[in-house]
C-alpha positions as CSV (number, residue, x, y, z in Angstrom):
1,M,-60.0,-65.9,-65.8
2,K,-57.6,-63.0,-64.9
3,A,-57.4,-61.2,-61.6
4,G,-55.0,-58.8,-59.9
5,F,-53.9,-55.4,-58.9
6,V,-52.8,-52.4,-61.1
7,S,-51.3,-49.3,-59.4
8,F,-51.3,-45.8,-61.0
9,V,-48.1,-43.9,-60.1
10,G,-46.6,-40.7,-61.5
11,R,-45.9,-37.1,-60.6
12,P,-48.7,-34.8,-59.3
13,N,-51.3,-33.6,-61.8
14,A,-50.6,-36.3,-64.3
15,G,-54.3,-37.3,-64.4
16,K,-54.2,-40.5,-62.3
17,S,-57.4,-39.8,-60.5
18,T,-59.2,-38.8,-63.6
19,L,-58.1,-42.1,-65.2
20,L,-59.4,-44.1,-62.3
21,N,-62.8,-42.4,-62.5
22,Q,-62.9,-42.9,-66.2
23,I,-62.2,-46.6,-66.0
24,I,-64.5,-47.3,-63.0
25,G,-67.3,-45.2,-64.6
26,T,-68.0,-43.2,-61.4
27,K,-66.3,-40.6,-59.3
28,L,-64.2,-42.4,-56.7
29,A,-61.4,-39.8,-56.5
30,I,-61.7,-36.1,-56.2
31,V,-59.9,-34.1,-59.0
32,S,-58.6,-30.5,-59.2
33,D,-56.0,-28.5,-61.1
34,K,-53.9,-28.3,-57.9
35,P,-50.9,-30.6,-57.5
36,Q,-51.0,-33.2,-54.7
37,T,-54.8,-33.4,-54.6
38,T,-54.7,-37.1,-53.9
39,R,-53.3,-37.8,-50.4
40,N,-54.3,-41.4,-49.9
41,R,-54.5,-44.7,-51.8
42,I,-57.9,-45.1,-53.5
43,L,-59.0,-48.5,-54.6
44,G,-61.5,-49.2,-57.3
45,V,-62.6,-52.6,-58.5
46,K,-63.9,-53.3,-62.0
47,P,-65.3,-56.7,-63.3
48,Y,-64.7,-57.8,-66.9
49,P,-66.2,-60.8,-68.8
50,H,-62.9,-62.7,-68.4
51,G,-61.5,-61.2,-65.2
52,Q,-61.4,-58.6,-62.5
53,V,-59.0,-55.7,-62.0
54,V,-58.3,-53.9,-58.7
55,F,-57.0,-50.4,-59.6
56,M,-55.1,-48.3,-57.1
57,D,-54.8,-44.6,-57.4
58,T,-51.9,-43.2,-55.4
59,P,-50.5,-39.8,-54.4
60,G,-48.2,-38.0,-56.9
61,I,-44.5,-38.8,-56.4
62,H,-42.6,-35.6,-55.6
63,R,-39.9,-34.3,-53.3
64,P,-41.6,-34.1,-49.9
65,L,-41.3,-30.9,-47.8
66,H,-43.5,-31.9,-44.9
67,R,-44.2,-35.1,-42.9
68,M,-47.6,-35.4,-44.6
69,N,-45.9,-35.4,-48.0
70,V,-43.4,-38.0,-46.9
71,R,-46.3,-40.3,-46.0
72,M,-47.9,-39.6,-49.4
73,V,-44.8,-40.4,-51.4
74,D,-44.0,-43.5,-49.3
75,L,-47.5,-44.7,-49.9
76,A,-47.1,-44.4,-53.6
77,L,-43.8,-46.1,-53.7
78,D,-45.0,-48.9,-51.4
79,S,-47.7,-49.8,-53.9
80,I,-45.0,-50.9,-56.3
81,H,-44.4,-54.0,-54.1
82,R,-48.1,-54.9,-53.7
83,V,-49.4,-55.0,-57.3
84,D,-49.1,-57.1,-60.4
85,V,-48.9,-54.3,-63.0
86,L,-47.5,-50.8,-62.6
87,A,-49.0,-48.0,-64.7
88,V,-46.8,-44.9,-64.9
89,I,-49.1,-42.0,-65.8
90,V,-47.5,-39.1,-67.6
91,D,-48.8,-35.7,-68.6
92,A,-47.7,-36.0,-72.3
93,S,-48.9,-32.4,-73.0
94,Q,-46.0,-31.0,-70.9
95,P,-42.3,-31.2,-71.7
96,V,-40.3,-33.9,-69.8
97,G,-39.0,-32.2,-66.7
98,G,-37.2,-32.8,-63.4
99,G,-40.3,-34.3,-61.8
100,D,-40.6,-37.0,-64.5
101,R,-36.9,-37.9,-64.1
102,F,-37.4,-38.1,-60.4
103,V,-40.3,-40.6,-60.8
104,I,-38.3,-42.8,-63.2
105,R,-35.4,-42.9,-60.8
106,R,-37.6,-44.0,-58.0
107,L,-39.0,-46.8,-60.1
108,E,-35.7,-48.2,-61.2
109,R,-35.9,-51.3,-59.0
110,A,-39.5,-52.3,-60.0
111,K,-39.4,-55.9,-61.0
112,L,-43.0,-56.2,-62.4
113,P,-44.6,-55.3,-65.8
114,V,-44.6,-51.5,-66.2
115,V,-46.9,-49.8,-68.7
116,L,-46.3,-46.2,-69.7
117,V,-49.5,-44.2,-70.1
118,L,-49.1,-41.0,-72.0
119,N,-52.1,-39.0,-70.8
120,K,-53.8,-35.8,-71.9
121,I,-53.4,-36.4,-75.6
122,D,-56.6,-34.4,-76.1
123,R,-54.4,-31.3,-75.4
124,M,-51.8,-32.0,-78.1
125,V,-51.2,-33.0,-81.7
126,K,-50.0,-36.6,-82.1
127,P,-46.6,-35.8,-83.8
128,K,-45.5,-34.1,-80.5
129,L,-45.9,-37.5,-78.8
130,L,-42.9,-38.9,-80.6
131,P,-40.1,-37.1,-78.6
132,V,-41.9,-37.9,-75.4
133,M,-42.0,-41.6,-76.3
134,A,-38.4,-41.5,-77.4
135,W,-37.2,-40.0,-74.1
136,Y,-39.0,-42.6,-72.0
137,R,-37.8,-45.5,-74.2
138,A,-34.2,-44.3,-73.8
139,H,-34.5,-44.3,-70.0
140,R,-36.5,-47.5,-69.3
141,E,-38.0,-50.6,-70.8
142,F,-41.8,-50.7,-70.8
143,E,-44.2,-53.6,-71.6
144,A,-46.1,-51.0,-73.7
145,I,-46.5,-47.3,-74.2
146,V,-50.2,-46.3,-74.5
147,P,-51.4,-42.8,-75.4
148,V,-54.8,-42.0,-73.8
149,S,-57.0,-39.2,-72.7
150,A,-58.4,-39.9,-69.3
151,L,-60.8,-37.0,-69.7
152,T,-62.4,-38.1,-73.0
153,G,-61.8,-41.9,-72.7
154,D,-59.8,-42.0,-75.9
155,G,-57.5,-45.1,-75.8
156,V,-58.7,-46.2,-72.4
157,P,-60.4,-49.5,-73.5
158,E,-57.2,-50.5,-75.2
159,L,-55.3,-49.7,-72.0
160,E,-57.7,-51.8,-69.9
161,S,-57.3,-54.8,-72.3
162,L,-53.5,-54.5,-71.9
163,F,-53.8,-54.5,-68.1
164,L,-55.9,-57.7,-68.2
165,K,-53.3,-59.3,-70.5
166,H,-50.5,-58.9,-68.0
167,L,-52.5,-60.0,-64.9
168,P,-52.0,-63.5,-63.4
169,D,-54.6,-66.2,-63.8
170,G,-56.9,-66.3,-60.8
171,E,-60.4,-66.0,-59.4
172,P,-61.9,-62.6,-58.6
173,L,-60.5,-61.0,-55.5
174,Y,-63.7,-59.2,-54.5
175,P,-67.4,-59.8,-55.0
176,D,-68.9,-58.7,-58.4
177,D,-70.7,-55.8,-56.8
178,Y,-67.8,-54.5,-54.8
179,L,-66.7,-51.0,-55.9
180,T,-64.2,-49.5,-53.4
181,D,-62.9,-49.7,-49.9
182,Q,-63.4,-46.0,-49.2
183,P,-65.5,-45.4,-46.1
184,E,-68.4,-43.0,-46.4
185,R,-66.7,-40.6,-43.9
186,V,-63.7,-40.4,-46.2
187,F,-65.9,-39.6,-49.2
188,V,-67.6,-36.8,-47.2
189,S,-64.3,-35.2,-46.2
190,E,-62.8,-35.5,-49.7
191,T,-65.9,-34.0,-51.2
192,V,-65.6,-30.9,-49.0
193,R,-61.9,-30.7,-49.6
194,E,-62.5,-30.8,-53.4
195,K,-64.6,-27.7,-53.2
196,L,-62.1,-26.1,-51.0
197,L,-59.4,-26.8,-53.6
198,Q,-61.5,-25.4,-56.4
199,H,-62.2,-22.1,-54.7
200,T,-59.0,-21.3,-52.8
201,Y,-55.5,-20.4,-54.0
202,D,-51.8,-19.9,-53.0
203,E,-50.9,-22.0,-49.9
204,I,-54.4,-22.8,-48.6
205,P,-55.0,-25.9,-50.9
206,F,-51.8,-27.4,-49.7
207,S,-52.0,-26.5,-46.0
208,S,-55.7,-27.4,-45.4
209,A,-57.6,-30.6,-44.6
210,V,-61.1,-31.7,-43.7
211,I,-62.1,-33.9,-40.8
212,V,-65.6,-35.3,-40.2
213,D,-66.4,-34.6,-36.6
214,R,-69.8,-36.2,-36.6
215,F,-71.8,-38.4,-39.0
216,Q,-75.4,-38.9,-38.1
217,E,-77.4,-41.4,-40.2
218,S,-80.7,-40.5,-41.7
219,D,-83.2,-39.2,-39.1
220,E,-87.0,-39.6,-39.1
221,R,-87.2,-37.0,-41.9
222,G,-84.6,-38.8,-44.0
223,V,-81.9,-36.2,-43.5
224,I,-78.2,-37.2,-43.0
225,R,-76.4,-34.7,-40.7
226,L,-72.7,-34.1,-41.3
227,Y,-70.5,-31.9,-39.1
228,C,-67.0,-31.2,-40.5
229,S,-64.0,-29.1,-39.6
230,I,-61.8,-27.4,-42.2
231,I,-58.2,-27.4,-40.8
232,V,-55.8,-24.6,-41.7
233,E,-52.3,-23.9,-40.4
234,Q,-52.4,-20.1,-39.8
235,A,-54.8,-17.6,-38.3
236,S,-54.5,-15.5,-41.5
237,Q,-55.9,-18.3,-43.5
238,K,-59.2,-18.6,-41.6
239,P,-60.8,-15.4,-42.8
240,I,-59.9,-16.4,-46.4
241,V,-61.7,-19.7,-46.1
242,L,-64.7,-18.0,-44.4
243,G,-64.9,-15.3,-47.0
244,R,-66.6,-11.9,-46.6
245,G,-69.7,-12.4,-44.4
246,G,-69.1,-16.2,-44.6
247,S,-69.6,-16.2,-48.4
248,M,-66.7,-18.6,-49.2
249,I,-67.5,-21.2,-46.7
250,K,-71.2,-21.0,-47.6
251,R,-70.3,-21.6,-51.3
252,I,-68.0,-24.5,-50.4
253,G,-70.7,-26.0,-48.2
254,T,-73.5,-25.6,-50.8
255,E,-71.5,-27.2,-53.6
256,A,-70.3,-30.1,-51.4
257,R,-73.8,-30.7,-50.0
258,L,-75.3,-31.0,-53.5
259,D,-72.6,-33.6,-54.4
260,L,-73.2,-35.5,-51.2
261,E,-77.0,-35.5,-51.7
262,R,-76.4,-37.1,-55.2
263,F,-74.0,-39.7,-53.7
264,F,-76.3,-40.7,-50.7
265,D,-79.5,-40.1,-52.6
266,A,-80.9,-38.4,-49.5
267,K,-81.2,-34.9,-48.1
268,V,-78.0,-33.7,-46.4
269,Y,-77.4,-31.1,-43.7
270,L,-73.8,-30.1,-43.8
271,D,-72.2,-27.9,-41.1
272,L,-68.7,-26.5,-41.7
273,H,-66.4,-24.8,-39.2
274,V,-62.8,-23.6,-39.6
275,K,-60.1,-24.6,-37.1
276,I,-56.5,-23.5,-36.8
277,R,-53.9,-26.3,-36.2
278,A,-50.4,-24.9,-36.5
279,E,-48.0,-27.2,-38.4
280,W,-50.5,-30.0,-38.7
281,R,-48.7,-31.4,-41.7
282,E,-45.8,-32.3,-39.3
283,N,-48.0,-33.9,-36.6
284,D,-48.2,-37.7,-36.9
285,R,-51.1,-37.9,-34.5
286,L,-53.2,-35.3,-36.4
287,L,-52.3,-36.9,-39.7
288,D,-53.6,-40.2,-38.3
289,D,-56.8,-38.5,-37.2
290,L,-57.2,-36.9,-40.7
291,G,-56.7,-40.3,-42.4
292,V,-53.5,-39.5,-44.2
293,Q,-52.2,-42.9,-44.7
294,G,-48.6,-44.3,-44.5
295,P,-47.3,-47.5,-46.0
296,R,-48.8,-50.7,-44.6
297,D,-46.6,-53.3,-42.8
């Protein structure tokens, strides 16, 4: 029996969250085409006939510009010291750039099995993988280099087998029916934020957050009532999130509510408001309230 932890690390937008969702078989992590979508560690547990793997999705490793981003990068790097296998996720459809070099430099001291995952092969022809593989081989030793498509699942079963192979012998770390440690309130705030990311542009996706002010369990009519605040940094951003006549926030709320009703298998009442909190990304107390984690002791 094998059991242990596997951490997904890499630059933003490499497809780490999509890979986690593909492996677990359900949506644990929100996804978008915006960099730095993942702000916290997300744990997903999967049982196998001969073992159990605890997967950890982490924020993208980048050069931080704000206190929030410092927490995100520190959290990703901290995971290196808490797992049995490290999976470096790379967007192989893009040329190797400064962000990839930055990630490799930050992982130089990792003393555990490291697997290179060349993701997004559905976007490229296989001969173009060769120079990418050659560059990484020249800069670090890997236990294996595995091309996959997190979106289609191509190559993912082989990757899972490889992870199990490198885990230590041991009994399962969690019960068989355990899926994640994400609280329901976090799932609610992340679902709303996902819709916000999908429908806003420029600086708003990076300078906004969602906090659950009130979570009321099902009432006598079976309705879950959720009250959330969308946090922005500048007064000029509030009317953009609201939209003309409230059209944007209504769209965000409707799409989020439908996802939440599927998740809870219940009717949901979702109330959204926009609040301005100047420079919230530099405010440790507000970051704590928003659930933006830092490394654990």
